[in-house]
N, C-alpha and C positions, 0 to 999 in steps of 0.2 A: 594763874599758872596751870599748865597741862603737863601731865607726865605719862610716859608709856611704860608699861610694865610687861616684861616678856618672862613669863614662868617657865623655868627649864629645870626640872628635877632630874637628879642623877638616878641611876639604877634601873633604867628601863629594861624590862624582862623580855617582852616579845621581839624588840629590836635593840639588842645591846648598843649603848652609847648612841642612841637615836638622836639626841638634840645637837650633837656635833658630827654626826656621821656626814660623809661627803655626798653632796648632792649637785650634780651638774657643776663640779669644779671648785666647791666651797662648802664648808660646813653648813648644814641646813639652817642652823640658827641665823647665819649671816644674811640670809635672804630677808628675814624679818627685821633684822636691825637696820639694814640698809634701806629698806622701804620706809621705815619709821624716820630715819635721817633725812631721806630724800623729801618726805612729806612737808618738813619744816613746820609741823604742827606742835612740837613739844619742846618744853624748857629742859626736861631730863628725859633720858631713855635708860631705864634700869633693867637688868637681867636679875630676876629673883631665883637664886639656885642654891642648892645645898652642896654643890660639887665645885671644888677649886678648878678642876680640869675644864668644866663648862664656863666657869668665871673667867678663866684665862683667854678662852676663844672669844667670849662676848667682848671683853676689853679690847682685843685685838681688832675687832670690827666696829668699834666705836660706843658700845654701851657702858654704862657705869655698873660696878659691882661693889657697892659701899658696904655690903654685909654678906654673910652666908646665912641663907634662910634657916631658921630654928628648927630643930628636929620635930617639934610639935606640929609644925605644918608642912612636913615633908614626906609623910608617908603615902602609901597607895590610896588611902581612902579620904584624904583631905579634898574638899571642894575648892573651886577657884576663889570663891569670895574672900576666905581668911587670907589667902596669899596676897591679894590685891590690897586688902585692908592694912595688912602688915606694912607694905610699901608706903601706902599713904600715910599711915601714922609715923613712920620713919622720916619721910620727907616734910611733913608738916612741922615736926620738931626742929629739923634742920634748916628749912628755907621758908616756911610759912605756909599760908592758906593755899589749898589746890582746889581748882574749879572742875576740870574734867580729866578723867584717867581712862586711857585705851589699854586694854589688855589685848596683847598680840601673842598668838601661840608661836612657839619657836619651830614648829614644823608646818609652816605656812609658806611654802616657796612661791605660790601663785599670788601672793599679796602684792598690790599695787599702791603706790604712793597716793595717786589721785582718788582712789577709793577712801583711803584713810582721810584725805582732805574733805572730800563730799560729804562723808558721813559725819565729821566734825560740824560742818555747817548745819546738817539737820538736827543734831542734839542742841546745838547752840540756838536755834531759831524756834524750835518746838518745845513745848512744856512736856517733857518726857524724862524718863529715868535713863533709858538706854537706846543706843542705835547699834545694831549688830549685823554682821554679815549673814546672809541666807541665800538660798538657792531653791529652785523647784525640783520636785521629784521627777525623774524621767519617765515614770510609769505611774498610772493611777494607783495609789495606795489603797483606795477603796476595793480593789481586786486582790489585795494581799491575801494570803492563805497561811493558816497555822497548819503544822504537820505534828500529829499527836504521837504518843509512844508506840502506837501501832503502825506507824508509817502513813496513816490516812489524813485526809486534809478537811479543812473547815475554813469557809471564807471569813475574812475580817468584817466585811459588811455584805452579808448575804442579800440584803435588800436591794443591792445595786447590781445583781446578777444580769438582769435584763436591759440595763442601760447601756448606751453606747459610751465609749471612752471619752468622746468629745463633749458628752453632756455631764460628765463629772466634774466637780469642783477641782480647780488647781490646788495642790497642797504644796507646802514649802518646809524645809528643814535648816537647822543651824548649819552655816558653812565652815564653822571652826577655824576663822581666820582672825577677826578682830571684834572687840566689844567696847565701845565707847560707853561711858557712864559718868554720871555726876559723881564727884567724890562722896558726896553724902549717901547716895543711893548704894555704892560699894560698901561704905562703912555700915550701913543699916542692913545689908544683906538682902536687898530687894530682889525680887523674882526678875530675872532678865526677860523671860518669855511670858510677858503679860501685856495688858492693854496700854500700859504706861511705856511701851517700847515700840519702836519702829524698825522693821527689818530693812537693811540695806541690800537690795537684790543684786546677785551676782549671777553671771552665765554659768551653766553647768560645766562647760568646758575650762572654767577657772577654778574649780573646787575639787579637791580630792583629800578625803581624810586619810591620815597615814598612822595606822595603828599595828600594822602587821607587815611582814616581809612582802606579801603579795600586794598590799597597798603601796609599798615603797617602789616596787617594780612598775606598777601601774602609773604612779605619779612621775616617775622618770620618763616613760613614754609620752605621757600627756604633756610635760613640760616642753619636750622637743617640739611638739606640734604647736603649743601655745606660743612659743617664741617666734615660730615661723608666722603665724597669724599676726603677732604684734609688728613683725617687720614689714608685712604686706599690707598694712593699714594705710 
């Protein structure tokens, strides 16, 4: 059995009501739920939330909400693993053993069902703990700079100062969309970013983290261009 867990805590401070705020005509969480449903990879799709308002919207778009998340795993400092483990333990008691679990973030409107499908095949055929979405940095991070309290700078890797950008190694980061994992790996809280994981690479135009109002505006603009690109494929 495979399940999808969509964590969606209430009480967002930087973007009030973020998980159910309207994004291109529907609550942003709806994009994640609909992609999960369209992928046909899951026996159950659950929204793990501490908010009845979010739960109501999640149910409207096809997710299950068999519980409200306990307060102990609902504050600002809780990491994702305990939230996923809570859902796994709930469903194992209800319906039996679980094989793979995909965590999909509620604010991932660029997520595509075929990426969920392809990444599931990777984790099923490779001996790994996780397969997660990632993308490349648009600028060599080796040339990143720190700015100190006096407003002066220091290079992140000063040894690369004289190297051409094309000679620097490509670097990647978490795309913040989905994380397939073995149920056992989630329960054991294994490190997602380790040699026992395989990143599933997405193009940069399909990735936008949404934590601030500025991020939201950028995501809406990017999404309009993204849809046009899909239509013209």
